[in-house]
C-alpha positions in Angstrom: 15.7 11.8 23.1 16.7 8.9 20.9 16.8 8.8 17.3 13.1 7.6 17.0 11.7 10.1 19.0 13.3 13.0 17.3 11.2 10.8 14.2 8.5 10.2 15.3 8.4 14.1 16.6 9.4 14.8 12.9 6.2 13.0 12.0 4.3 14.6 14.2 5.5 18.1 13.0 4.6 17.1 9.0 1.5 15.7 9.5 0.3 18.8 11.9 0.7 21.3 8.1 -2.6 21.1 7.5 -5.2 23.4 5.1 -6.9 24.0 8.2 -4.1 25.3 10.3 -3.1 27.3 7.1 -1.1 25.5 4.9 -1.8 26.0 1.2 -2.5 22.3 -0.2 0.2 21.7 -2.1 2.7 22.4 0.7 0.1 19.5 3.3 0.3 17.4 0.3 4.2 17.2 0.9 4.3 17.4 4.0 2.0 13.9 3.5 4.4 12.3 1.4 7.3 12.8 3.6 5.6 11.5 7.0 4.4 8.5 5.5 8.4 8.4 4.0 9.6 8.4 6.3 7.1 6.7 8.3 7.0 3.5 6.1 10.7 4.1 6.2 11.0 3.3 10.5 7.2 1.1 10.3 5.9 3.6 12.8 2.2 3.8 12.6 -0.8 6.7 13.9 -0.7 4.5 17.5 2.8 4.9 17.5 3.1 8.3 17.7 0.3 8.3 20.7 -1.7 11.1 18.3 -4.3 7.9 17.4 -6.6 9.3 20.6 -7.7 11.5 19.1 -8.3 10.0 15.8 -11.0 7.6 16.0 -11.1 4.1 13.6 -13.0 4.4 10.9 -13.6 2.9 7.2 -13.1 4.3 3.9 -14.2 2.8 0.3 -12.1 3.5 -2.6 -12.1 2.2 -6.0 -9.5 0.9 -8.5 -10.1 0.5 -11.9 -9.7 -2.7 -12.4 -11.3 -5.6 -10.7 -8.3 -7.5 -10.4 -8.4 -10.0 -8.0 -4.6 -9.3 -7.7 -4.5 -5.9 -6.9 -7.2 -6.3 -4.6 -4.3 -8.3 -2.6 -1.5 -6.0 -2.7 -3.9 -3.0 -1.7 -4.7 -5.7 1.6 -0.8 -6.1 1.4 -0.7 -2.4 1.8 -3.2 -2.3 4.6 -1.0 -4.6 6.4 1.9 -2.7 6.4 -0.1 0.3 7.9 -1.9 -2.0 10.9 -5.5 -1.9 8.5 -7.0 -4.5 7.2 -9.6 -4.3 4.4 -12.4 -6.3 2.4 -13.8 -6.1 -0.8 -16.9 -6.0 -2.8 -17.9 -8.5 -4.7 -18.8 -7.6 -8.6 -17.1 -4.5 -8.2 -14.0 -2.2 -7.9 -14.9 -1.1 -5.3 -11.8 -1.5 -2.0 -12.9 -1.0 2.3 -10.2 -0.1 3.9 -10.5 -0.6 7.7 -8.0 1.2 10.5 -7.3 4.3 11.9 -7.7 8.0 10.0 -3.4 8.4 9.7 -3.4 4.7 8.8 -5.7 4.3 5.9 -4.8 7.6 4.8 -0.7 6.3 4.4 -2.2 3.1 3.1 -4.7 5.5 0.2 -1.5 7.1 -0.4 0.8 4.3 -0.5 -1.5 2.3 -2.7 -1.7 4.7 -5.3 2.0 5.2 -5.8 1.7 1.1 -5.7 -0.6 1.0 -8.3 0.4 4.6 -11.0 4.3 2.1 -11.0 2.1 -1.2 -12.2 0.7 1.4 -14.7 4.1 2.3 -15.8 5.5 -0.8 -16.4 1.9 -2.2 -17.8 2.4 0.4 -20.3 6.4 -0.8 -20.9 5.8 -4.2 -21.0 3.3 -4.3 -23.9 5.2 -2.6 -25.7 8.1 -5.4 -25.9 8.7 -7.8 -28.2 8.0 -10.6 -25.3 3.9 -9.5 -24.9 4.3 -8.8 -29.1 5.3 -12.8 -28.9 2.4 -13.6 -26.2 -0.4 -11.9 -27.7 0.0 -13.9 -31.2 -1.1 -16.8 -29.5 -3.2 -15.8 -26.9 -5.6 -12.3 -25.4 -3.5 -9.8 -24.5 -5.9 -9.3 -21.6 -4.6 -12.7 -20.3 -0.6 -11.3 -20.9 -1.7 -8.0 -18.9 -3.9 -10.4 -16.0 -0.7 -12.7 -16.1 1.8 -9.9 -15.9 0.1 -7.8 -13.2 -0.3 -10.9 -10.6 3.6 -11.2 -10.6 4.3 -7.8 -10.5 1.7 -7.6 -7.4 3.1 -10.6 -6.1 6.6 -9.0 -6.1 5.8 -5.8 -5.0 3.7 -7.4 -2.0 6.6 -9.9 -0.9 8.5 -6.8 -1.2 6.1 -4.9 1.3 5.8 -8.7 4.2 10.6 -8.4 4.2 10.2 -4.5 4.4 7.4 -4.9 7.7 9.9 -7.6 9.4 13.1 -5.7 8.7 11.8 -2.4 10.7 9.1 -3.9 13.1 12.1 -5.7 14.4 14.6 -3.2 14.6 11.8 -0.6 15.8 11.2 -3.8 18.7 14.9 -3.6 19.1 15.2 0.0 19.8 12.2 0.7 21.6 11.7 -2.1 23.6 8.6 -2.0 23.1 5.9 -4.2 20.5 3.8 -1.2 19.8 3.4 -2.6 16.9 1.9 -6.0 17.9 -0.3 -4.2 20.6 -1.7 -1.5 17.3 -2.4 -4.1 14.9 -4.3 -6.4 17.4 -6.3 -4.2 18.2 -7.6 -2.8 14.8 -7.9 -6.5 14.3 -10.0 -7.1 17.3 -12.1 -4.2 16.7 -12.7 -5.1 12.4 -13.9 -8.5 13.6 -16.2 -7.5 16.0 -17.8 -4.6 13.3 -17.8 -7.4 10.1 -17.7 -10.8 12.6 -18.4 -12.6 8.8 -15.9 -11.2 7.0 -12.7 -13.6 6.9 -9.3 -11.2 6.8 -7.5 -10.2 3.0 -4.7 -11.9 1.9 -2.9 -12.7 -1.5 -1.2 -16.0 -3.0 -0.4 -15.2 -6.6 -2.9 -17.8 -8.8 -1.7 -19.9 -12.1 -1.5 -17.7 -14.8 0.7 -17.7 -18.4 4.1 -18.0 -16.8 6.2 -15.8 -19.0 3.8 -13.3 -18.3 3.8 -13.9 -14.2 7.9 -14.1 -14.4 8.0 -10.9 -16.7 6.1 -9.2 -13.6 8.1 -9.9 -11.1 11.1 -9.3 -13.0 9.7 -5.7 -13.2 8.4 -5.4 -9.6 12.3 -6.3 -8.6 13.4 -3.1 -10.4 10.6 -0.8 -9.4 11.0 1.4 -5.8 7.3 1.3 -3.9 8.8 4.4 -2.1 8.8 6.7 -5.1 6.6 9.9 -4.8 3.6 10.4 -6.6 4.8 12.9 -8.3 7.9 11.7 -10.3 5.8 9.5 -12.3 4.7 11.0 -15.6 1.2 9.1 -16.5 -1.4 10.3 -16.5 -4.0 7.9 -16.2 -3.8 6.9 -12.4 -5.0 2.7 -11.0 -6.7 4.3 -8.2 -9.4 6.6 -8.2 
């Protein structure tokens, strides 16, 4: 058994710790967090664990607290990390995630980590001299939107870099292209069920340069692997 197989075995054991199987809610939550971190670090999905035959492709609609194109774009990047697709309902805060249930759960977890970190950084930025200076000449909402744009763009780039690196490492170690095959399967299913929808992607829109750069710098110093329990913000951006 190679190292990847051992890691997969560990992840399977963690994912089996559910309330239905006798674990407490806290134990199940901790197990899911540990499994998510391992799956993120080694770019392993439900498909790679070969338990997906019992897991159906489905959709889950979540709501983010801000009607922000930048946050939707970041969520699309997170979806891609876990081989999911996403689309949003125009004029609302609702975003629908499409994929295997476990992958959707991992996507939702990582989104909560990222958006909670964003809320932390927004609060810090509002206390900065840069923010105080900018709102003398621009609407506070415009400044915050610029900051969110920069933050989401940089975190999205981090995720893409992580996916590219880990995909190459896994394929080199296993000699397979399971990740690519899984991604193609989800895309085909998504296109079959939603033929009139395009795939979500994200590119930064023009915004206040200074605020955008502050968001990028803030994201550069933010870890996307932090557990939710390590954050102190009570109001999360993912509902």
